[in-house]
N, C-alpha and C positions, 0 to 999 in steps of 0.2 A: 504493499500499499504506499502511495506517495503522499508524504506529508506536505501540505501546501503551507508555506510560511507567508507572512504579510510582507508586501514589497519585494518578494523574491529573495529574502535574506537567507543565509546558509543555515540558520537555526532559529527556532521561534524565540521571541522575547519572553522573559518571565511574566507572571501575573503583575498588574499594576505598573507596567511599563509601556510606553508607546513604542511602536515599530516605525522606523524611518529609514529611508535610503535617499541620499543625495548625490547625483552625478553631475560634475561640471561639464560645460560644453567642451568640444574638441576643436581647437583652433577656431575658425570661423565657419566650420562646416557642419558639425553636429551640435545642436542645442542641448542645454542641460535638462535634466529630469529630476523632479522632487516627487517622492512618495511618502505619505504618512498614513499610518494605520490602514495600509493597503488601498488607499485612495491616491491616484496620481493627481497631484495638485497643478503641476506645471510640467510641460513637455513640448517638444516639437511637434509631435502628434496632435496635442491640443492647440497647437499654434498660438500659445500665450507666453512664449519666452522671447527675449530680445537681447540685443548686444549690450554688454556691460554687466550690471549686477541684477539678479533676479532674486526676489524675496517673496516669501510666504510667511504670514502671521498665523499662528495657531493658538487657540486658548489653552494654556498650560494645565488647566484642570480638566476640562471636558474633551479636549482634542479636536474641537470644531475649527474648521479653517475659517479665519476671519477676513483675510484679504490676500491678494497677490499682486506684485507690481515689478516692473522692470525699469531700470535707470540706465540710460546710455552714458557710458562713462568715457566715451571718446569724443563725442561732439555735443553731448547734452548739457543740461544746466544742473551743476552739482548742488545748488541750493534747493532743488526738489528733493534730492536724496537726504540732505540735512533735515529738512522739514519732516519727511517721512520718518526718519529715525528718532527724531525728538518726540514725535506723536504716537510711537508705539505704546499701546496700552499696557499697564502693569499687569504682570501674570502671563505675558505672551511668550510663546516660544518663537524664535526668529530663525527661519531656514533661509540660507542663502547659497547661490551658486553663481559663479562666473560664466560668461560666454563672450569669447573673443578678446575683449579688452576691458578689465575691471579697474584698471589703475591710472590711466591718463589724467582724469579729472579729479582723482582722489586728493583730498587736501587734509590738513592737520585736524580740522574739526571732524570730518567724516571718519578719519582713522581713530580718533579718540572715542567717538560715539560707538563705534564697531567694537573697540577694545573694552569699552564699559559693559557691552552685551556679552563679553566673554571671550572675544577673539584674541588669540595670541599672535596671529600672523598679519592682522590688518595694518600694523604699523610699517611693514616692508612690502605690502602688496604692490605690484608694479605692472608695467605694460605687458599685456598678453599672458599674465600669470593665470594658472588654473587654480581655482579656489572654491572650497565648499565649507560650510559653517553651519552649526547649529548653536545658538545661543538663547538667552532669555533676558526679559526685562523684569527685574526685581523678584527673581525666583531664587 
């Protein structure tokens, strides 16, 4: 009998844990994919990913998806990302995946906000880096 795991993980998660899998994009060819509790939130197939940084916010208690957004970090407006990061509701899980270029428009403020969510790599994220992250707001 084949045991089906959530998000195609190699083994099932323990009780009272959320299952998730985040894959970054490959160069500028294949977009990133985010799966949470066996629900694909963002993917190239759903056609809701974009160049730059892709985010999904999930309620950290219920596991309900709150929102998903992408921010063009090559030619987009970084102030939109700053506003988004500052307005993340308390108790949210933050899933992030890069696609093509997450770093060009990255500034000290966005790096600090991502670090405050728990990222250890945001400080050095650069041009065409591949990056995935799961952090949290006040959890």
